[in-house]
C-alpha positions as CSV (number, residue, x, y, z in Angstrom):
1,M,-118.9,-120.1,13.3
2,N,-119.2,-124.1,12.7
3,V,-117.7,-126.1,10.1
4,A,-120.6,-126.3,8.1
5,S,-120.6,-122.2,7.7
6,R,-117.1,-121.4,6.9
7,P,-115.9,-120.3,3.9
8,P,-113.6,-122.3,1.8
9,T,-109.6,-121.7,2.4
10,D,-108.8,-120.3,-1.5
11,T,-110.7,-116.3,-0.3
12,Q,-107.4,-114.3,-1.6
13,P,-107.7,-111.8,-4.1
14,D,-106.0,-113.1,-6.8
15,A,-108.1,-116.5,-6.0
16,L,-111.1,-114.0,-7.0
17,Q,-109.8,-112.3,-9.7
18,K,-109.2,-115.7,-11.4
19,I,-112.4,-116.5,-10.5
20,L,-114.0,-113.6,-13.0
21,E,-111.3,-113.9,-15.6
22,A,-112.1,-117.8,-15.9
23,A,-116.3,-116.7,-15.8
24,E,-115.2,-114.1,-18.4
25,R,-114.0,-116.4,-21.0
26,T,-116.5,-119.0,-20.2
27,F,-118.8,-116.3,-20.3
28,A,-117.5,-115.0,-23.1
29,E,-117.5,-118.4,-25.4
30,H,-120.6,-120.1,-24.4
31,G,-122.6,-116.5,-23.8
32,F,-124.6,-116.6,-20.0
33,D,-126.8,-119.7,-20.8
34,G,-124.8,-122.2,-22.4
35,A,-121.7,-121.6,-18.9
36,G,-122.9,-124.1,-16.5
37,M,-121.7,-123.5,-12.9
38,K,-119.4,-126.8,-13.1
39,A,-117.4,-126.2,-16.2
40,L,-116.9,-121.8,-15.0
41,A,-115.5,-124.1,-11.4
42,T,-113.9,-125.7,-13.5
43,R,-112.3,-123.6,-16.1
44,A,-110.5,-121.4,-13.1
45,Q,-109.3,-124.5,-11.5
46,V,-111.1,-124.4,-7.8
47,S,-114.5,-126.3,-6.6
48,Q,-118.0,-125.2,-7.2
49,S,-117.9,-124.2,-3.1
50,L,-116.3,-121.5,-3.4
51,L,-118.0,-120.0,-6.0
52,H,-121.4,-120.7,-4.3
53,Y,-120.3,-119.0,-1.0
54,H,-118.7,-115.2,-3.3
55,F,-121.1,-114.9,-5.6
56,G,-124.1,-117.8,-4.5
57,S,-125.3,-117.6,-7.9
58,K,-124.8,-118.0,-12.3
59,G,-126.4,-114.5,-12.0
60,R,-124.1,-113.0,-9.3
61,L,-121.4,-114.0,-11.0
62,Y,-122.2,-112.8,-14.5
63,E,-122.2,-109.6,-12.1
64,A,-119.1,-109.5,-10.9
65,V,-117.7,-109.8,-14.4
66,I,-119.1,-107.0,-15.5
67,R,-119.3,-105.6,-13.4
68,N,-115.4,-105.8,-12.3
69,R,-114.2,-105.4,-16.1
70,S,-116.7,-102.0,-16.4
71,T,-115.3,-100.7,-13.5
72,L,-111.1,-100.7,-15.1
73,I,-112.9,-99.3,-19.0
74,N,-115.1,-96.5,-16.4
75,D,-111.7,-95.6,-14.1
76,E,-109.5,-95.5,-17.5
77,R,-112.0,-93.4,-19.2
78,R,-112.7,-91.2,-16.4
79,A,-108.9,-90.4,-16.1
80,M,-108.0,-89.3,-19.2
81,L,-111.6,-87.1,-19.7
82,D,-110.2,-85.6,-16.7
83,T,-107.2,-84.8,-19.1
84,C,-109.1,-83.5,-21.8
85,D,-108.8,-79.6,-22.8
86,L,-112.2,-78.8,-24.3
87,S,-112.1,-75.5,-24.6
88,A,-108.9,-77.0,-27.5
89,P,-109.4,-77.2,-30.8
90,D,-109.2,-80.7,-31.1
91,G,-111.6,-80.7,-27.3
92,L,-114.3,-83.0,-29.0
93,A,-111.6,-85.6,-30.9
94,Q,-110.0,-85.5,-26.4
95,V,-113.4,-86.9,-25.8
96,F,-113.3,-89.7,-28.0
97,R,-110.5,-90.5,-27.4
98,A,-111.2,-90.8,-24.0
99,L,-114.6,-93.0,-25.1
100,Y,-112.4,-95.5,-26.8
101,A,-108.5,-95.8,-25.9
102,P,-109.4,-97.5,-22.9
103,A,-112.1,-100.5,-24.0
104,L,-109.4,-101.0,-26.8
105,G,-106.6,-101.1,-24.5
106,P,-105.5,-103.5,-21.6
107,S,-108.7,-102.7,-19.4
108,G,-110.5,-103.6,-22.2
109,G,-110.3,-107.0,-21.7
110,G,-109.4,-107.5,-25.3
111,R,-111.9,-110.7,-27.9
112,A,-113.4,-112.6,-24.6
113,Y,-115.6,-108.8,-22.8
114,A,-116.3,-107.9,-26.1
115,R,-118.1,-110.7,-27.5
116,I,-119.6,-110.4,-24.5
117,F,-120.4,-106.0,-24.3
118,A,-121.5,-107.1,-27.5
119,G,-123.9,-109.2,-25.6
120,L,-124.9,-106.6,-23.5
121,I,-126.3,-103.7,-26.0
122,A,-128.7,-106.2,-27.6
123,G,-129.6,-108.0,-24.2
124,N,-132.9,-108.3,-22.1
125,A,-133.9,-107.3,-19.3
126,R,-131.1,-108.3,-17.1
127,D,-128.2,-106.9,-19.4
128,Q,-130.2,-103.5,-20.2
129,A,-129.7,-102.6,-16.5
130,L,-126.6,-103.7,-16.3
131,V,-125.3,-101.5,-18.0
132,R,-127.6,-99.0,-16.9
133,D,-126.2,-100.0,-13.2
134,N,-122.3,-99.9,-14.5
135,Y,-122.1,-97.4,-17.3
136,D,-124.4,-94.4,-17.1
137,E,-123.0,-92.7,-15.2
138,T,-119.4,-92.6,-16.8
139,A,-121.7,-92.1,-20.8
140,R,-123.8,-89.2,-18.7
141,S,-119.9,-87.5,-18.3
142,F,-119.2,-87.8,-22.0
143,I,-122.2,-86.4,-22.8
144,A,-121.4,-83.2,-21.1
145,A,-118.3,-83.3,-22.2
146,I,-119.5,-83.1,-25.9
147,R,-122.2,-80.5,-25.1
148,T,-119.2,-78.5,-23.9
149,C,-117.4,-79.0,-27.0
150,L,-119.9,-78.7,-29.3
151,P,-122.9,-75.7,-27.8
152,R,-125.2,-75.7,-29.7
153,V,-126.2,-79.7,-29.6
154,S,-129.2,-80.3,-27.5
155,G,-129.0,-82.6,-24.6
156,L,-130.7,-85.4,-26.6
157,E,-128.9,-85.4,-29.3
158,A,-124.4,-85.2,-27.8
159,A,-126.7,-88.7,-26.5
160,Q,-127.0,-90.1,-29.3
161,I,-123.7,-88.2,-30.6
162,Y,-122.5,-90.7,-27.9
163,L,-124.9,-93.9,-28.6
164,C,-123.2,-93.4,-32.2
165,A,-120.3,-93.2,-31.4
166,L,-120.5,-96.2,-28.4
167,G,-121.8,-97.9,-31.5
168,V,-118.9,-98.2,-33.9
169,L,-116.4,-99.4,-30.9
170,A,-119.5,-102.2,-31.1
171,T,-118.5,-103.6,-34.1
172,S,-114.7,-102.5,-33.6
173,L,-113.7,-104.4,-30.1
174,A,-113.7,-108.3,-31.6
175,K,-110.8,-107.3,-33.9
176,D,-111.5,-110.0,-36.2
177,G,-110.6,-108.8,-40.1
178,R,-113.7,-108.5,-40.7
179,A,-113.0,-104.8,-43.3
180,E,-110.0,-106.4,-44.2
181,R,-112.2,-109.3,-45.9
182,L,-114.9,-107.5,-47.3
183,S,-112.0,-105.6,-48.6
184,R,-110.0,-107.4,-49.9
185,A,-106.8,-105.6,-48.2
186,P,-104.7,-107.2,-47.0
187,E,-105.0,-108.4,-43.9
188,T,-102.5,-106.5,-42.1
189,P,-102.7,-105.7,-37.9
190,R,-103.6,-102.5,-37.2
191,T,-102.5,-101.5,-33.8
192,N,-104.6,-100.3,-31.5
193,E,-103.6,-96.6,-32.0
194,E,-104.5,-97.0,-35.2
195,L,-107.9,-98.2,-34.3
196,V,-109.0,-95.8,-31.8
197,N,-107.5,-92.9,-34.5
198,T,-109.6,-94.5,-37.4
199,L,-113.4,-94.5,-35.2
200,V,-112.1,-90.9,-33.9
201,R,-112.4,-89.5,-37.6
202,F,-115.5,-91.7,-38.0
203,A,-117.4,-90.3,-34.7
204,L,-115.9,-86.3,-35.2
205,G,-117.7,-86.3,-39.0
206,G,-120.8,-87.2,-37.4
207,A,-120.8,-85.4,-34.2
208,E,-119.7,-82.3,-36.2
209,A,-122.6,-82.5,-38.4
210,F,-124.5,-81.9,-35.6
211,Q,-122.9,-78.9,-34.5
212,N,-123.3,-78.1,-38.3
213,E,-127.1,-78.0,-38.8
């Protein structure tokens, strides 16, 4: 290996993680188009050469941010789903809790990734491909669990239930106090557990309407 082809020296896993975390915040604040590699490197306190060596381009860095965060969320989701008792009276509630709790907890990345995730849902072809590659496999596991809990619904209906439940999650991830503002209620922050319970109740109502048709 000649000197010109040698990688930058700062290649430790913690350095790469620092890059991903800084990139996540920068993409959340400025969007994909507004985030430049120079700004990303400055935010991560690394050289641009390190970014280019490990990721090659802004697009590949963006893909790595999505892959990193979705892996954390999906691993926790699958672990929780594996413990659900789908034959129990509250089996469907357990399934929705497994869907919501990881995204709203530490694995979910907070407000920064919430903004990115909202863009993915309504995104362009690139974002749709990222959703397909990073979320569809786990989504199918949840759709199968929903069908087990609601045997009278079709596969398409189960997928629609999943997508509606996901849409409710997307509106809640930002935790921006809008519900309190619209209701003119005191802006007392709800805990993650309280928010999860609210979302589960709402999703259950919609899902069970399909079963009762």
